[in-house]
C-alpha positions in Angstrom: 8.3 11.5 0.2 10.3 11.1 -2.9 11.5 7.7 -1.8 7.9 6.7 -1.1 6.8 7.8 -4.5 9.7 5.9 -6.1 8.9 2.8 -4.2 5.2 3.0 -5.1 6.1 3.5 -8.8 8.5 0.5 -8.6 5.7 -1.7 -7.1 3.2 -0.7 -9.8 5.8 -1.4 -12.5 6.5 -4.8 -10.9 2.9 -5.7 -10.8 2.4 -4.6 -14.4 5.5 -6.6 -15.5 4.3 -9.7 -13.6 0.9 -9.4 -15.1 2.2 -9.0 -18.7 4.7 -11.9 -18.2 1.9 -14.1 -16.9 -0.4 -13.2 -19.8 2.3 -13.8 -22.4 4.0 -16.9 -20.9 0.8 -18.7 -19.9 -1.9 -17.8 -22.5 -4.2 -20.7 -21.5 -4.4 -19.8 -17.8 -8.1 -19.0 -17.7 -10.6 -19.1 -14.9 -14.3 -19.4 -15.3 -16.3 -16.5 -14.1 -20.0 -15.6 -14.5 -19.0 -13.4 -17.4 -17.1 -16.1 -19.2 -13.5 -17.3 -19.0 -11.0 -14.6 -17.8 -7.2 -14.8 -17.8 -5.7 -14.9 -14.3 -3.4 -12.0 -15.2 -6.4 -9.8 -15.7 -7.8 -10.8 -12.4 -4.5 -10.0 -10.7 -4.4 -6.6 -12.3 -8.1 -6.0 -11.4 -7.5 -6.9 -7.8 -4.4 -4.7 -7.6 -6.3 -1.8 -9.1 -9.1 -2.4 -6.6 -6.6 -2.3 -3.7 -5.1 0.9 -5.1 -8.6 2.4 -5.2 -9.4 1.4 -1.6 -6.0 2.8 -0.5 -6.8 6.1 -2.3 -10.1 6.3 -0.4 -8.3 5.8 2.9 -5.8 8.5 2.0 -8.6 10.9 0.9 -10.4 10.2 4.2 -7.3 10.9 6.2 -6.7 14.1 4.2 -10.3 15.3 4.8 -10.0 14.6 8.5 -6.7 16.4 8.8 -8.1 19.5 7.0 -11.1 19.5 9.3 -8.9 19.3 12.4 -6.7 22.1 11.1 -9.8 24.2 10.4 -11.1 23.6 13.9 -7.7 24.4 15.4 -7.3 27.7 13.5 -10.9 28.7 14.4 -10.2 28.0 18.1 -6.9 30.0 17.9 -8.8 32.9 16.3 -11.4 32.8 19.0 -8.7 32.7 21.7 -7.0 35.7 20.1 -10.2 37.6 19.9 -10.9 36.9 23.6 -7.4 38.0 24.5 -7.8 41.3 22.6 -11.2 41.9 24.4 -9.5 41.3 27.7 -6.7 43.7 26.8 -9.3 46.4 25.9 -11.1 45.9 29.2 -8.0 46.1 31.3 -5.5 48.4 29.7 -2.1 48.4 31.4 -1.1 51.7 32.9 2.2 53.1 31.8 4.1 54.5 34.8 5.0 58.1 34.3 8.4 59.1 35.8 8.2 62.8 36.8 11.8 63.6 35.8 11.2 62.7 32.2 8.7 64.3 29.8 7.2 62.2 27.0 9.0 58.9 27.0 
């Protein structure tokens, strides 16, 4: 997990460095948008941020599904344990008594 976090941090730093370099080295690299001319570096940064947001939503969705599955599993285990206890109460095992020994 630490390796994955380090790799994600390196990718983000790489994108930020690329965007900053593009913005500084090519100041006239503008694209026309409905909101006026926008630098390509800002569009790259915005698209990367949007990708991170979508990835975060997928991770959140997976986490919620995992928590739901774990809750269902624990609920089913609890129900099975309760049923087992009920069966044990209905059918107690008889402990054989050896006549030579008193108590245990």
